[in-house]
Each structure stands twice: as C-alpha cells, then as structure tokens.
PLY file of the C-alpha trace (Angstrom):
ply
format ascii 1.0
element vertex 160
property float x
property float y
property float z
element edge 159
property int vertex1
property int vertex2
end_header
-81.57 43.46 161.26
-84.07 42.69 158.54
-81.12 41.52 156.19
-79.76 39.46 158.97
-83.06 37.49 159.75
-83.07 36.61 155.96
-80.02 34.71 156.59
-80.61 33.32 160.02
-83.39 31.53 161.60
-82.96 32.54 165.15
-82.41 36.07 166.77
-79.15 35.30 168.51
-77.32 34.54 165.18
-79.05 37.42 163.27
-77.75 39.81 166.08
-74.21 38.23 166.01
-74.12 38.98 162.31
-75.47 42.41 162.67
-72.65 43.34 165.07
-70.24 42.03 162.83
-71.55 44.01 159.81
-71.83 47.12 161.79
-68.21 46.84 162.91
-67.14 46.46 159.21
-69.49 49.54 158.12
-68.03 51.60 161.23
-64.30 50.57 160.22
-64.91 51.57 156.67
-66.80 54.83 157.09
-63.64 57.24 156.57
-63.03 55.46 153.32
-66.08 56.16 151.55
-66.82 59.21 149.77
-70.14 60.57 151.10
-71.13 62.59 148.14
-70.46 59.98 145.52
-72.03 56.72 147.47
-75.51 55.97 148.36
-75.11 55.08 152.25
-77.99 52.80 152.45
-77.03 50.70 149.54
-73.35 50.49 150.34
-74.08 49.49 154.02
-76.75 46.91 152.88
-74.06 45.34 150.24
-71.62 45.29 153.27
-73.83 43.73 155.58
-74.83 40.89 153.07
-71.19 40.38 152.12
-70.47 39.73 155.86
-73.33 37.23 156.30
-71.83 35.55 153.23
-68.38 35.54 154.69
-69.64 34.05 157.85
-71.47 31.44 155.91
-68.40 30.39 154.32
-66.41 30.53 157.51
-68.99 28.37 159.45
-69.46 25.87 156.62
-69.00 22.48 158.28
-71.38 20.26 156.67
-71.98 18.87 153.27
-75.29 19.02 151.48
-76.53 15.73 149.88
-78.58 15.93 146.79
-81.31 13.22 147.17
-82.74 13.54 143.59
-81.58 14.35 140.14
-83.63 16.63 138.15
-83.26 17.14 134.44
-82.37 20.36 132.85
-85.92 20.82 131.63
-87.29 20.38 135.28
-84.87 22.89 136.42
-85.98 25.51 134.00
-89.34 24.64 134.61
-89.04 25.44 138.06
-86.77 28.58 137.60
-89.52 29.98 135.38
-91.05 33.22 137.08
-94.38 32.41 138.56
-96.85 35.16 139.44
-99.25 34.75 142.18
-101.20 36.82 144.85
-99.63 34.90 147.70
-97.65 37.96 148.93
-100.95 40.18 149.00
-102.79 37.40 150.91
-100.32 36.44 153.44
-98.10 39.49 153.94
-94.58 40.10 153.56
-93.62 39.07 157.19
-95.28 35.60 157.10
-93.43 35.07 153.65
-90.08 35.87 155.08
-91.05 33.43 158.02
-91.48 30.69 155.58
-88.16 31.32 153.93
-86.50 30.90 157.41
-87.86 27.52 157.58
-86.27 26.44 154.25
-83.02 24.16 154.49
-80.09 26.39 155.17
-78.18 26.49 152.03
-81.52 26.66 149.82
-82.68 29.50 151.82
-79.33 31.32 151.31
-79.58 30.78 147.62
-83.10 31.79 147.38
-82.47 35.22 149.18
-79.47 35.80 147.52
-81.18 35.13 143.89
-84.77 36.50 144.67
-84.27 39.13 147.15
-80.85 40.49 146.84
-80.57 40.01 142.99
-77.61 38.09 142.48
-76.95 36.02 139.38
-76.53 32.16 139.80
-73.04 32.79 138.66
-72.32 35.29 141.63
-74.12 33.08 143.86
-71.99 30.01 142.86
-68.85 32.17 143.35
-70.17 33.31 146.84
-71.11 30.11 148.02
-68.21 27.96 146.59
-70.67 25.82 144.55
-71.36 25.36 140.98
-73.93 27.34 138.92
-76.02 24.32 138.43
-76.20 23.49 142.12
-77.37 26.96 142.90
-80.01 26.78 140.24
-80.80 23.30 142.03
-81.35 25.21 145.51
-83.46 27.61 144.06
-85.70 25.02 142.47
-85.84 23.07 145.59
-86.53 26.51 148.00
-89.38 27.49 145.32
-90.87 23.85 145.52
-90.83 23.86 149.44
-92.22 27.29 149.54
-94.88 26.33 147.11
-95.90 23.47 149.25
-95.83 25.47 152.32
-97.94 28.25 150.78
-100.65 25.69 149.54
-100.73 24.11 153.07
-101.30 27.56 154.39
-104.11 28.28 151.89
-105.71 25.06 152.93
-105.81 25.86 156.49
-107.02 29.38 155.81
-109.91 27.97 153.66
-110.67 25.42 156.52
-110.76 28.28 158.92
-113.34 30.31 156.54
-115.90 27.36 156.29
0 1
1 2
2 3
3 4
4 5
5 6
6 7
7 8
8 9
9 10
10 11
11 12
12 13
13 14
14 15
15 16
16 17
17 18
18 19
19 20
20 21
21 22
22 23
23 24
24 25
25 26
26 27
27 28
28 29
29 30
30 31
31 32
32 33
33 34
34 35
35 36
36 37
37 38
38 39
39 40
40 41
41 42
42 43
43 44
44 45
45 46
46 47
47 48
48 49
49 50
50 51
51 52
52 53
53 54
54 55
55 56
56 57
57 58
58 59
59 60
60 61
61 62
62 63
63 64
64 65
65 66
66 67
67 68
68 69
69 70
70 71
71 72
72 73
73 74
74 75
75 76
76 77
77 78
78 79
79 80
80 81
81 82
82 83
83 84
84 85
85 86
86 87
87 88
88 89
89 90
90 91
91 92
92 93
93 94
94 95
95 96
96 97
97 98
98 99
99 100
100 101
101 102
102 103
103 104
104 105
105 106
106 107
107 108
108 109
109 110
110 111
111 112
112 113
113 114
114 115
115 116
116 117
117 118
118 119
119 120
120 121
121 122
122 123
123 124
124 125
125 126
126 127
127 128
128 129
129 130
130 131
131 132
132 133
133 134
134 135
135 136
136 137
137 138
138 139
139 140
140 141
141 142
142 143
143 144
144 145
145 146
146 147
147 148
148 149
149 150
150 151
151 152
152 153
153 154
154 155
155 156
156 157
157 158
158 159
C-alpha cells in the first residue's frame, strides 16, 4: 500500500491499484523460483510496473509546459542537494508533500528519486522524452523546495 500511495493522492485509487497488483502477483507466484528470487523486491517491482501500466491506460490528458528552461538550468536543478528536511519533517510529511505535486511530475519524481529509475527508463515507461522526464523532475524538486520553505516558515512562526 505505501508504494501505491506514492503514485496516488487518494485512498480509493491506491486501493484499486493495490488490488490489481496483488492479482498479478498471485497469478505469477507459480512461475517464480522461490530460492532464486527475492520475493519482496520482485513483488515491489510487479506493483510499480502495475502502477505504470495503469497510468498509461488512464493517460487521457496532455501536459502543457509553460516555461522553457535552458540545459544549464535543468542541470542545476537536477544536481543533488543535501538538506536536513527529512530529519526535521519526517518521512510521512515529505511523502504527503510529494502527493500534492502535479500528477506527472510526482510520478517522475517517485520513479527517479524513490524507485531509482533512470530518465531514459522513465521516458520509455511514461512515453515521454528523456528531456521531458528531466524537466518534470526539476519542476517537482522546485515545487517541493517551495513547499518545504513554507513549512519551515510556519514552524519558525509557531516557535516564536
């Protein structure tokens, strides 16, 4: 269920995806070799692939890019940034912020940062170019940074 909540903002959609994923896992159980396959990793991979398939099937909208960024800006925003936000806010709060991101940017963020896919793989999975995947990751990071700054400001006001 936590994997499903990374890709859906409401519980009903997450439960629906969970059911679809479990059906695939149950149907495929007899085809895996239990001694050679890490069940947890395999089942998580099946669940993520189910979520991606569901996204593709339900893709009925177009995403409009409002601003054009240069490659240098994309590289800047894609660079790893270290901060102590996770330790201050807690993992649950950060995951909640991720669900508030625009749908496609949130999916790219989850696939790249949390699930470890490359931009090329994300592009293939979500039927977009590698550059578009990088753009969505950059946008997601900017929006998360803004949301984290607002939360930090609120926290400082409450302390004072």
